[in-house]
C-alpha positions in Angstrom: -34.7 -0.5 -79.9 -31.8 1.6 -78.5 -30.3 1.0 -75.1 -31.6 4.4 -73.9 -35.1 3.5 -74.9 -34.9 0.1 -73.3 -33.7 1.6 -70.0 -36.5 4.2 -70.0 -39.0 1.4 -70.7 -37.7 -0.6 -67.7 -37.9 2.4 -65.4 -41.5 3.1 -66.5 -42.5 -0.5 -65.9 -40.9 -0.8 -62.4 -42.1 2.6 -61.1 -45.5 2.2 -62.7 -46.1 -1.3 -61.1 -44.6 -0.6 -57.6 -45.5 3.0 -57.0 -48.3 2.0 -54.5 -45.5 0.9 -52.1 -44.8 4.5 -51.1 -48.2 4.6 -49.5 -47.6 1.5 -47.3 -47.2 1.7 -43.5 -44.5 0.0 -41.5 -45.1 -3.7 -41.3 -45.6 -4.7 -37.7 -43.1 -7.5 -38.1 -39.6 -6.1 -37.5 -40.1 -2.7 -39.2 -41.1 -0.9 -35.9 -38.1 -2.4 -34.1 -35.7 -1.0 -36.8 -37.5 2.4 -36.6 -37.4 2.6 -32.8 -33.7 1.6 -32.7 -32.7 4.3 -35.3 -34.9 6.8 -33.5 -33.3 6.3 -30.1 -29.6 6.0 -31.2 -28.3 9.3 -32.2 -24.6 8.5 -32.7 -23.1 7.8 -36.2 -19.6 6.7 -36.8 -17.5 3.9 -38.4 -17.4 2.1 -35.1 -21.2 2.0 -34.7 -21.6 1.0 -38.3 -19.3 -2.0 -38.2 -19.5 -3.1 -34.6 -22.0 -5.8 -33.6 -23.4 -4.1 -30.5 -26.9 -5.4 -30.1 -26.6 -8.2 -32.7 -26.5 -11.9 -31.9 -26.5 -13.8 -35.2 -26.5 -11.3 -38.0 -23.7 -9.0 -39.3 -25.1 -6.6 -41.9 -23.4 -3.2 -41.7 -24.1 -2.2 -45.3 -27.8 -3.0 -44.7 -27.7 -0.8 -41.6 -25.8 1.9 -43.4 -28.8 2.3 -45.7 -31.0 2.8 -42.7 -28.7 5.5 -41.3 -29.0 7.2 -44.7 -32.8 7.0 -44.2 -32.5 8.7 -40.9 -30.2 11.5 -41.8 -31.5 12.2 -45.4 -35.2 11.3 -45.1 -35.8 11.6 -41.4 -37.0 8.0 -41.2 -40.1 8.9 -43.2 -41.8 5.6 -44.0 -42.8 6.6 -47.5 -39.2 7.4 -48.4 -37.9 4.2 -46.9 -40.3 2.3 -49.1 -39.3 4.4 -52.1 -35.6 3.5 -51.4 -36.6 -0.2 -51.6 -38.3 0.4 -54.9 -35.2 2.2 -56.2 -33.0 -0.6 -55.2 -35.3 -3.0 -57.1 -35.1 -0.8 -60.2 -31.3 -0.9 -60.1 -31.3 -4.7 -59.8 -33.7 -4.9 -62.8 -31.3 -2.7 -64.8 -28.4 -4.9 -63.7 -30.3 -8.0 -64.9 -30.7 -6.4 -68.2 -27.0 -5.5 -68.3 -25.9 -9.0 -67.3 -28.2 -10.6 -69.9 -27.1 -8.2 -72.5 -23.4 -9.0 -71.9 -24.1 -12.8 -71.9 -25.9 -12.5 -75.3 -22.9 -10.5 -76.6 -20.6 -13.4 -75.6 -23.0 -15.6 -77.6 -22.7 -13.3 -80.6 -26.5 -12.3 -80.2 -26.8 -8.5 -80.4 -30.6 -8.1 -80.0 -31.9 -6.0 -77.0 -35.2 -8.1 -76.8 -34.0 -11.2 -75.0 -32.2 -9.2 -72.3 -35.2 -6.9 -72.0 -37.6 -9.8 -71.5 -35.4 -11.2 -68.8 -35.3 -7.9 -67.1 -39.1 -7.4 -67.3 -39.8 -11.0 -66.0 -37.6 -10.3 -63.0 -39.1 -6.8 -62.5 -42.6 -8.1 -62.4 -42.2 -11.6 -60.9 -44.7 -11.8 -58.1 -42.3 -13.8 -56.0 -40.3 -10.6 -55.5 -43.0 -8.5 -54.0 -42.2 -9.4 -50.4 -38.6 -8.2 -50.6 -39.6 -4.9 -52.2 -42.7 -4.1 -50.0 -41.2 -5.1 -46.7 -38.7 -2.5 -45.5 -36.5 -5.0 -43.7 -36.6 -7.1 -46.9 -34.1 -4.5 -48.1 -31.2 -6.8 -47.1 -32.1 -9.1 -50.1 -32.2 -6.1 -52.5 -28.8 -4.8 -51.4 -27.1 -8.1 -51.6 -28.6 -8.7 -55.0 -27.3 -5.3 -56.2 -23.7 -6.1 -55.4 -23.9 -9.7 -56.5 -25.3 -8.8 -60.0 -22.6 -6.1 -60.3 -20.0 -8.7 -59.5 -21.4 -11.0 -62.2 -21.6 -8.3 -64.7 -17.9 -7.5 -64.2 -16.9 -11.2 -64.6 -18.8 -11.7 -67.8 -16.1 -10.3 -70.1 -14.1 -12.0 -72.7 -10.9 -11.0 -71.0 -10.9 -9.9 -67.3 -8.0 -7.8 -66.2 -7.0 -8.5 -62.6 -8.2 -5.2 -61.5 -11.7 -6.0 -62.8 -11.6 -9.3 -61.0 -10.6 -7.7 -57.7 -13.4 -5.2 -58.0 -15.8 -8.1 -58.6 -14.5 -10.0 -55.6 -14.8 -6.8 -53.5 -18.4 -6.4 -54.7 -19.1 -10.0 -53.5 -17.6 -9.1 -50.1 -19.8 -6.0 -49.8 -22.8 -8.1 -50.8 -22.0 -10.4 -47.8 -22.0 -7.4 -45.6 -25.5 -6.7 -46.7 -26.7 -10.3 -46.2 -24.7 -13.3 -45.1 -26.2 -15.6 -47.7 -24.4 -13.8 -50.5 -21.4 -15.9 -49.6 -23.2 -18.9 -51.3 -22.4 -17.3 -54.7 -18.7 -17.9 -54.1 -18.6 -21.4 -55.6 -20.4 -20.3 -58.7 -18.0 -17.3 -59.1 -15.0 -19.5 -58.8 -16.3 -22.0 -61.3 -17.3 -19.5 -63.9 -14.3 -20.0 -66.2 -15.3 -23.6 -66.7 -18.7 -22.5 -68.0 -17.4 -19.9 -70.4 -17.3 -20.6 -74.2 -14.1 -22.4 -75.0 -11.4 -20.1 -76.4 -9.2 -22.9 -77.6 -9.8 -25.6 -80.4 -9.2 -28.5 -78.0 -10.5 -29.2 -74.5 -8.6 -26.9 -72.1 -6.8 -28.5 -69.2 -7.1 -27.5 -65.5 -3.7 -26.0 -65.8 -4.8 -23.8 -68.6 -7.8 -22.5 -66.6 -5.6 -21.8 -63.6 -3.1 -19.9 -65.6 -5.6 -17.9 -67.7 -7.9 -17.0 -64.8 -5.5 -16.8 -61.9 -6.9 -13.6 -60.5 -10.3 -15.2 -60.1 -9.0 -18.3 -58.4 -7.0 -16.1 -56.0 -9.1 -13.1 -55.3 -12.5 -14.7 -54.7 -11.3 -17.4 -52.3 -9.2 -14.8 -50.4 -12.2 -12.5 -50.2 -14.4 -15.3 -49.0 -12.0 -16.2 -46.2 -11.5 -12.5 -45.4 -15.2 -12.1 -45.0 -15.3 -14.8 -42.2 -12.2 -13.4 -40.6 -13.7 -9.9 -40.7 -16.9 -11.2 -39.1 -15.0 -12.9 -36.3 -13.0 -9.8 -35.5 -16.1 -7.6 -35.4 -18.0 -10.0 -33.0 -16.7 -9.1 -29.5 -18.0 -12.4 -28.0 -17.4 -14.7 -30.9 -19.3 -15.2 -34.1 -22.6 -16.6 -32.7 -24.2 -16.7 -36.2 -21.6 -19.0 -37.8 -21.5 -21.1 -34.5 -25.3 -21.5 -34.6 -25.2 -22.6 -38.2 -22.4 -25.1 -37.7 -24.0 -26.5 -34.6 -27.4 -27.0 -36.2 -26.0 -28.6 -39.4 -23.6 -30.9 -37.6 -26.4 -32.3 -35.4 -25.3 -30.6 -32.2 -28.7 -28.9 -31.7 -30.6 -29.7 -34.8 -32.5 -32.5 -36.6 -31.2 -35.9 -37.5 -29.8 -36.7 -40.9 -32.9 -38.2 -42.3 -35.2 -35.4 -41.1 -32.7 -32.8 -42.4 -32.7 -34.3 -45.9 -36.5 -34.6 -45.7 -36.8 -30.8 -45.0 -34.2 -29.8 -47.5 -35.7 -31.7 -50.4 -39.2 -30.4 -49.6 -37.9 -26.9 -49.5 -35.9 -27.3 -52.7 -39.0 -28.7 -54.6 -41.2 -25.9 -53.2 -38.9 -23.1 -54.2 -38.4 -24.6 -57.7 -42.1 -24.6 -58.2 -42.3 -21.1 -56.9 -39.9 -19.8 -59.5 -42.2 -21.1 -62.2 -45.6 -20.7 -60.5 -45.3 -18.2 -57.6 -49.0 -18.6 -56.5 -50.4 -18.5 -53.9 -48.4 -15.7 -52.4 -48.1 -16.0 -48.6 -46.3 -13.9 -46.0 -46.4 -16.7 -43.4 -45.4 -20.0 -45.1 -44.9 -22.6 -42.3 -45.8 -25.9 -44.0 -45.4 -27.5 -47.4 -46.6 -30.9 -48.7 -44.3 -33.9 -48.9 -45.3 -34.1 -52.6 -42.6 -31.5 -53.2 -39.9 -34.1 -52.3 -39.7 -35.6 -55.8 -39.5 -32.1 -57.2 -36.7 -31.4 -54.9 -34.9 -34.6 -56.0 -35.3 -33.3 -59.6 -33.8 -29.9 -58.6 -30.7 -31.7 -57.1 -30.3 -33.8 -60.3 -30.6 -30.6 -62.3 -27.6 -29.0 -60.4 -25.5 -32.1 -61.3 -26.6 -31.8 -64.9 -25.5 -28.1 -65.0 -22.1 -29.1 -63.6 -21.7 -31.7 -66.3 -23.0 -29.7 -69.2 -21.2 -26.4 -68.3 -22.5 -23.7 -70.7 -23.4 -20.1 -70.1 -27.0 -21.1 -69.9 -26.4 -23.8 -67.2 -24.2 -21.4 -65.3 -27.1 -19.2 -64.5 -29.2 -22.1 -63.3 -26.2 -23.3 -61.3 -25.7 -19.8 -59.8 -29.5 -19.7 -58.8 -29.1 -23.1 -57.2 -26.0 -22.2 -55.2 -27.4 -18.9 -53.9 -30.8 -20.5 -53.3 -29.3 -23.3 -51.3 -29.0 -20.9 -48.4 -32.8 -20.8 -48.2 -32.8 -24.6 -47.8 -30.9 -24.3 -44.5 -33.4 -21.9 -42.9 -35.9 -24.6 -41.8 -33.0 -26.3 -40.0 -31.8 -23.2 -38.3 -35.2 -22.1 -36.9 -34.0 -18.5 -36.7 -36.5 -16.5 -38.8 -40.1 -15.2 -38.9 -41.0 -18.2 -41.1 -39.0 -21.3 -42.1 -39.9 -20.7 -45.7 -40.3 -17.3 -47.4 -40.7 -15.8 -50.9 -38.1 -13.1 -50.3 -35.3 -15.8 -50.1 -35.8 -16.4 -53.9 -35.3 -12.7 -54.8 -31.6 -13.1 -55.7 -31.9 -16.7 -57.2 -34.8 -15.5 -59.4 -32.5 -12.9 -61.1 -30.1 -15.6 -62.2 -32.9 -18.1 -63.0 -34.8 -15.7 -65.4 -31.6 -15.1 -67.3 -31.0 -18.8 -67.6 -34.5 -19.4 -68.8 -34.2 -16.7 -71.5 -30.9 -18.0 -72.6 -32.3 -21.5 -72.8 -35.4 -20.6 -74.8 -34.1 -17.9 -77.2 -32.4 -20.2 -79.7 -35.7 -22.2 -79.9 -37.8 -19.0 -80.1 -35.9 -17.5 -83.1 -36.6 -20.5 -85.1 -40.4 -20.4 -84.6 -42.4 -20.1 -87.9 -44.9 -17.8 -86.2 -43.1 -15.5 -83.8 -46.2 -13.4 -83.2 -47.6 -16.2 -81.1 -44.5 -16.1 -78.9 -44.8 -12.3 -78.6 -48.4 -12.6 -77.6 -47.6 -15.4 -75.0 -44.8 -13.2 -73.5 -47.1 -10.2 -73.4 -49.8 -12.2 -71.6 -47.3 -13.6 -69.1 -45.9 -10.1 -68.3 -49.4 -8.6 -68.0 -50.4 -11.4 -65.7 -47.3 -10.9 -63.5 -47.8 -7.1 -63.4 -51.4 -7.5 -62.3 -50.5 -10.0 -59.5 -47.5 -7.8 -58.4 -49.5 -4.6 -58.2 -52.4 -6.4 -56.4 -50.0 -7.8 -53.9 -48.4 -4.4 -53.4 -51.8 -2.9 -52.7 -52.4 -5.6 -50.1 -49.2 -4.6 -48.3 -50.7 -1.1 -47.8 -52.7 -2.5 -44.9 -51.4 -4.6 -42.0 -54.9 -5.7 -41.3 -55.5 -7.0 -44.8 -52.1 -8.5 -45.1 -52.4 -10.6 -41.9 -55.9 -11.5 -42.7 -54.6 -12.9 -46.0 -51.7 -14.6 -44.3 -54.1 -16.4 -41.8 -56.5 -17.4 -44.7 -53.5 -19.3 -46.2 -51.7 -20.3 -42.9 -54.6 -20.6 -40.3 -52.3 -22.2 -37.7 -49.6 -19.6 -37.8 -49.7 -18.1 -34.3 -47.4 -15.1 -34.9 -49.7 -14.0 -37.7 -52.7 -14.1 -35.3 -50.9 -11.9 -32.9 -50.0 -9.3 -35.5 -53.5 -9.5 -36.9 -54.8 -8.7 -33.3 -52.4 -5.7 -33.1 -53.6 -4.5 -36.5 -57.3 -4.8 -35.4 -56.5 -3.0 -32.2 -54.9 -0.1 -34.2 -58.1 0.1 -36.3 -60.2 0.2 -33.1 -61.8 -3.3 -33.9 -62.9 -5.9 -31.3 -60.2 -8.5 -30.8 -62.1 -10.8 -28.6 -63.5 -12.9 -31.5 -62.1 -15.8 -33.3 -59.4 -13.8 -35.0 -58.2 -12.2 -31.7 -56.0 -13.2 -28.9 -58.6 -15.6 -27.4 -57.9 -18.0 -30.2 -54.2 -18.3 -29.6 -54.5 -21.1 -27.0 -52.8 -24.1 -28.2 -53.2 -23.2 -31.9 -49.8 -24.5 -33.0 -46.6 -25.7 -31.4 -45.0 -22.3 -32.3 -47.3 -20.9 -29.6 -44.7 -21.8 -26.9 -41.6 -20.5 -28.7 -39.9 -17.4 -27.2 -40.5 -15.2 -30.3 -44.3 -16.0 -30.2 -44.4 -15.3 -26.4 -42.7 -11.9 -27.0 -45.3 -11.0 -29.6 -48.1 -12.1 -27.3 -46.6 -10.1 -24.4 -46.4 -7.0 -26.7 -50.1 -7.4 -27.6 -51.2 -7.9 -23.9 -49.1 -4.9 -22.7 -50.7 -2.7 -25.3 -54.1 -3.7 -23.9 -53.0 -2.7 -20.4 -52.6 -6.3 -19.2 -49.2 -5.7 -17.7 -48.9 -8.6 -15.2 -50.0 -11.1 -18.0 -47.4 -9.6 -20.3 -44.7 -9.9 -17.8 -45.7 -13.4 -17.0 -45.2 -14.4 -20.7 -41.8 -12.8 -20.8 -40.8 -14.6 -17.6 -42.0 -17.8 -19.2 -39.9 -17.1 -22.3 -36.8 -16.5 -20.1 -37.0 -20.0 -18.7 -35.7 -21.4 -22.0 -34.6 -18.3 -24.0 -32.1 -19.9 -26.4 -30.8 -17.3 -28.7 -33.7 -14.9 -27.8 -32.4 -13.9 -24.3 -31.2 -10.5 -25.4 -34.5 -9.8 -27.2 -36.6 -10.9 -24.3 -34.6 -8.6 -21.9 -35.1 -5.7 -24.3 -38.8 -6.4 -24.2 -38.8 -6.3 -20.5 -36.8 -3.1 -20.5 -39.1 -1.5 -23.0 -42.1 -2.2 -20.9 -40.5 -0.8 -17.8 -39.6 2.4 -19.7 -43.2 2.8 -20.9 -44.5 2.2 -17.3 -42.2 4.9 -16.0 -43.4 7.3 -18.6 -47.0 6.5 -17.8 -46.6 6.9 -14.0 -46.1 10.3 -12.3 -44.4 8.5 -9.5 -43.4 4.9 -8.7 -40.0 4.9 -10.4 -38.5 3.8 -7.1 -40.5 0.6 -7.5 -39.6 -0.1 -11.1 -36.0 1.0 -11.4 -34.5 -1.6 -9.0 -35.9 -4.3 -11.3 -34.2 -2.7 -14.4 -30.7 -2.9 -12.8 -30.2 -6.6 -13.3 -31.7 -6.4 -16.7 -29.2 -3.7 -17.8 -26.3 -5.6 -16.3 -27.3 -8.8 -18.2 -27.9 -6.8 -21.4 -24.4 -5.4 -21.2 -22.9 -8.8 -20.6 -24.6 -10.2 -23.6 -23.9 -7.2 -26.0 -20.9 -5.3 -24.6 -22.8 -2.2 -25.6 -21.8 0.7 -23.4 -25.2 2.3 -23.8 -26.5 -0.1 -21.2 -23.8 1.0 -18.8 -25.0 4.6 -19.3 -28.6 3.5 -18.6 -27.3 1.6 -15.6 -25.7 4.7 -14.3 -29.0 6.6 -14.6 -30.8 3.9 -12.7 -28.2 3.9 -9.9 -28.3 7.7 -9.8 -32.0 7.8 -9.3 -31.7 5.2 -6.6 -29.1 7.5 -4.9 -26.4 4.8 -5.3 -23.8 7.4 -6.4 -20.8 5.1 -6.0 -22.1 2.6 -8.5 -23.5 5.3 -10.7 -20.1 7.0 -11.0 -18.5 3.6 -11.9 -21.1 2.9 -14.6 -20.9 6.3 -16.1 -17.1 6.1 -16.1 -17.1 2.8 -17.9 -19.7 4.0 -20.4 -17.5 7.0 -21.2 -14.4 5.0 -21.5 -15.9 2.3 -23.8 -18.0 4.4 -26.2 -16.9 6.8 -29.0 -16.9 10.6 -28.5 -19.6 10.9 -31.2 -22.1 8.9 -29.2 -24.9 11.2 -28.0 -24.5 10.1 -24.4 -20.7 10.3 -24.3 -20.5 13.9 -22.9 -23.2 13.3 -20.4 -21.6 10.1 -19.1 -18.2 11.8 -18.9 -19.5 14.9 -17.1 -21.6 12.8 -14.6 -18.7 10.4 -13.9 -16.4 13.4 -13.1 -19.0 15.2 -10.9 -19.9 12.0 -9.0 -16.2 11.2 -8.6 -15.5 14.6 -7.1 -18.5 14.2 -4.8 -17.3 10.8 -3.6 -13.8 12.1 -3.0 -15.1 15.1 -1.0 -17.3 12.7 1.0 -14.3 10.5 1.8 -12.2 13.6 2.7 -14.7 14.9 5.1 -14.6 11.6 6.9 
């Protein structure tokens, strides 16, 4: 089989399995927020792309750059946004094939079949459906793209310093797509120790340092440079890194025993998921303590890989280092769910290459290879069926959240999103699956994120006072959610103003402190522009002129509100001067 035929086969398999994704709607978790933000912000420039306005913990400019492309090329059409996810997955599958092919060449094995099998297992692995089907899951797809490219560059018999620099730069870009890509750094730096020995005797540390000096310099420098770059981009300090450090050092988190307990459970759970991905679940909130022994085994396996040091163990070690970022999520309490299938998207790429490398020498010695071919065919067909079935489920928010609640019946956020989906379908939400059943269902029911979801659902039902009450309750102990809660308040006020023919004079005064606080939290001059509008309507021209002036001074000329802010600031300034002169 030629390389061209192999690539065409991969393309047909990926597109043929995932094509239903283009018919999927926006998922009600996070997708609408991304869409609304992109719809309402018209400016586009380097400053907007690499500034952290509106962000608290995450810094993902490459990820947002892809959304800007969606806006200006596809017009935020949801089918094309889903198509883009599918294309990124296809590119990653091709890179898995390229990486595996290069590894087998290093092992003097020139057949296309093992790399093809690795690529197809990764392409069809049901564990990866969440990252591909969920538009905001694109962050994992993009990070994988640059990490796999970096790995492919490094897997050469002799790496010129320019190639290593390009590989290190690719890792840096991967980190700008998703922070967890930085966890690949230890594996990248240790790669020379896993490569086949090129000398007859055991090479010394000095030999490695001299023969691979570009790697030992460029990758650590790029890793340090990433954190420095983040720090410089965050106007008010890097809250994301501060949050992680605080939680892991015990400042705000669990005790040492509880942290180890959670980490080992998560490690065992994810190791099992790589082999047996079922049942697939969008809202994983609890796993059994029975996974702890499996987690201990996973930790021991990492130490074994460090001791054995072959190309095969390198890919298991890489999967473990990248996957270790997912083990910290339950401690950070910063995401939709503490455990998620999409977190294994990048580790699964390295894992399947390692498995194929491990089993190929044994497979080629089988006396009856047709049995192996049949087994692989059955595995791939089973994966393809499960992946396409899951992709079809993502075509309906109602079906997806019903499935989620069947598997996680106490997951309150899923109940809220199910209620929203039922409401969109015109179904009665007063039954057991509706909002009535949310009372005391789970400790998560009192968290700020859940209260915001509940407030959104109540507001859409017209229960405005109840919705505001929940947001006020969330503000009593907002934690890292303060900015999001204030945005919810502001969004509800905006919708009320649009609904009412009059009454802005009653609503706008309440938005003034919200806008002031949002600007304090984000340093986004857009909130100054909104503040100026509010003051202007309230006939407070002096404060309006000040707000418009500051907005114009702090934003870029490409911002859609820049000219309006500058014009209003000048006009109001002249009016104020004339008024003072007349006195």
